[in-house]
Structure formats: C-alpha cells, structure tokens
C-alpha positions, -999 to 999 in steps of 0.1 A, spaced: -270 -57 -291 -253 -36 -265 -243 -11 -291 -279 -8 -303 -292 -4 -268 -266 23 -262 -276 41 -294 -313 38 -284 -305 53 -249 -285 81 -265 -314 89 -289 -338 90 -259 -315 113 -240 -313 137 -270 -351 137 -274 -357 144 -238 -331 171 -238 -347 187 -269 -382 185 -253 -369 201 -221 -352 229 -241 -385 236 -259 -404 236 -226 -380 260 -210 -385 284 -239 -423 285 -236 -441 308 -212 -475 305 -197 -485 341 -193 -514 343 -169 -531 368 -147 -535 354 -111 -547 382 -88 -556 377 -52 -581 397 -32 -562 423 -13 -533 426 -37 -521 462 -40 -497 474 -67 -484 510 -72 -471 525 -104 -455 558 -113 -468 571 -146 -452 598 -167 -468 610 -199 -456 635 -225 -480 648 -251 -472 667 -283 -503 687 -291 -513 706 -323 -503 743 -316 -537 753 -332 -553 741 -300 -533 767 -281 -510 742 -264 -479 724 -277 -465 703 -249 -481 687 -219 -463 667 -192 -482 647 -166 -469 626 -138 -489 607 -111 -489 576 -89 -515 549 -96 -526 525 -69 -545 494 -79 -563 472 -53 -579 438 -61 -613 443 -42 -631 411 -53 -629 380 -74 -665 370 -82 -679 335 -84 -678 336 -122 -641 346 -121 -646 383 -129 -620 405 -112 -628 438 -95 -600 464 -94 -602 497 -76 -579 524 -88 -569 557 -71 -544 584 -81 -521 606 -61 -489 628 -64 -500 647 -94 -480 671 -114 -490 689 -146 -468 710 -168 -483 729 -198 -458 745 -222 -433 747 -193 -458 762 -168 -466 744 -136 -504 739 -135 -505 711 -110 -531 729 -89 -556 722 -117 -552 685 -110 -564 688 -73 -598 674 -81 -581 642 -95 -572 633 -59 -608 624 -53 -612 603 -85 -620 567 -79 -623 541 -107 -637 506 -103 -631 482 -132 -643 447 -138 -623 423 -159 -625 388 -172 -596 365 -161 -580 370 -196 -579 407 -191 -609 417 -212 -625 448 -197 -662 443 -188 -671 477 -173 -657 509 -157 -675 529 -130 -661 562 -118 -672 594 -100 -655 614 -127 -667 599 -160 -655 629 -180 -619 619 -172 -622 584 -188 -613 583 -225 -626 550 -238 -605 550 -270 -573 553 -250 -585 526 -225 -590 503 -255 -555 512 -269 -539 501 -236 -558 469 -231 -539 437 -226 -554 403 -233 -536 372 -219 -530 343 -243 -551 311 -238 -521 288 -241 -483 287 -236 -463 307 -261 -428 305 -274 -405 335 -282 -416 352 -314 -452 338 -312 -481 362 -314 -518 363 -305 -544 388 -317 -574 406 -301 -600 423 -323 -631 442 -313 -659 461 -329 -666 498 -324 -692 510 -299 -709 543 -307 -722 546 -272 -686 546 -258 -672 565 -288 -648 537 -297 -639 523 -331 -632 489 -344 -596 480 -335 -570 452 -335 -542 445 -311 -513 421 -318 -492 407 -289 -458 392 -294 -439 374 -266 -402 382 -267 -385 365 -237 -385 363 -199 -360 384 -181 -353 402 -148 -366 437 -144 -356 452 -111 -366 426 -85 -392 409 -107 -388 381 -132 -410 393 -161 -423 383 -195 -413 409 -221 -441 415 -247 -445 438 -277 -480 452 -282 -491 468 -314 -525 485 -315 -544 501 -343 -579 514 -349 -593 500 -382 -618 528 -388 -624 564 -381 -612 597 -396 -581 600 -374 -573 564 -362 -553 559 -331 -523 536 -331 -497 526 -306 -466 504 -301 -457 493 -266 -431 472 -248 -444 458 -215 -431 435 -189 -455 413 -169 -447 395 -136 -440 359 -143 -454 351 -109 -489 366 -113 -492 386 -145 -492 421 -129 -475 449 -148 -439 456 -139 -430 481 -165 -444 497 -197 -432 520 -224 -459 531 -248 -459 553 -279 -493 565 -292 -503 584 -323 -535 605 -324 -542 599 -288 -576 612 -275 -569 627 -241 -600 648 -236 -634 656 -253 -625 668 -287 -588 669 -278 -562 648 -296 -524 647 -292 -503 641 -323 -481 618 -303 -478 607 -267 -452 588 -248 -462 570 -216 -439 553 -191 -452 531 -163 -429 518 -136 -440 496 -107 -428 510 -74 -446 486 -50 
C-alpha cells in the first residue's frame, strides 16, 4: 500500500511538473496601454527603387514619438504620433531639407484593443500610404500561444483607401531579453492576395512582455508603395525603441 501511494505521489509530481513546463512555455501576448504612455523609436529605412523612376537608392531616418491620448469607454485606443530628427539621402545626396514640412505632421490613429486599425486622421494625408500601413499591422492573438504556434489575420481590399485583399500570418518564437526589455519574439509574414504588383513582407518583431509595446522590429518589404504612383522594388526598415 505504501509503495502504491508513493507511486501515485510520484505520478502526480510528474504531471504537475509537466503542466508547469507547458505553462511556462506559453505566452499571453497582449496590448495593455495606459493613458499618458509615451514611447519613442528610431526608424531607419532603405529603399531600392527602379532606376527608370530617376532614383535608385533612398535612405530615410527619423524619430517617432507615440503618445496614448485616450482609451475610450468601448476600449478603443487613441494614439497620437509625431516625427522629428529627419534625414533623407537620395542616391548619396543629402536632401534632408526637403523633409522640413514633416516636422509639422501629426497623426492620430484609433485602434481596437487587439491592434486592429479603426481610423487615421492627419494634417498631411498625402504622406499616409494605406497599403504600407496594412503591411505593417500587428494583430494580437486572442489566447495564449506556445512557441511555433501561429494566428492569421485576413482582410478585404478597400477601393476608397486603395488597399487590396491581404493576409498576415503571425508566429510566436520565444520570449527573450532585448536591451532592458523582456520581449516576445514574433515572425510576421504579410502578402497581398490581389493586385497587379502585390506587396509582401517578412518581419521579425519584439513586443514588450509587460504591455505589448514594440521594442524592436526588422522588416523586409517587396513592392512597397512609398508615394502616389511610386513603388520600391525592396525596402528594409529597422525600428528600435529608444525610450
């Protein structure tokens, strides 16, 4: 009888240990902003453009500041974005002065708690490329995920916005330390599923395990629309949180 009880106890210990190990491997990836939160990022972007457009290489760098302005009663989140510290290099020529007007650009975006974009308002609408905004969207999973698990976000095209039907697949890799932040590492694969020159991208991003804010992002985009009628064959974007 004692031996049976000991074996039963051992079995329970093993099961509890196994359950604990599984729990430790799962991650609840959520966005938990607070009114007044401010995050700053340094963005660097390199574009390879068709020489037929008269330009071959474009390098852009700027600082992005996001402020949580409001969390509405229905849960929608209002984010105000501003830009500063611009630099623009076109085929090796410094054309940063052309970006001076961008210093006055303000963008107010409204999101659902899962990251779905509801609307964008800006004083410079010509600078917002809706297809690229869609390509860089992040949708939070509705449940805990384990390493290797994926979730998918699909949306229809919108002719008023100039966007096409698209699909994004998110894959949770692991949780690790990035600079001073503990962060969830996620692979994001995006592709437009219609259009004559569909945009696609692959990204590796790290989100704060504390509140879901971006910590770091490395994004490679094909056929990126960066202006009215202007497309880059390829683009590399790096986002690094600095505050």
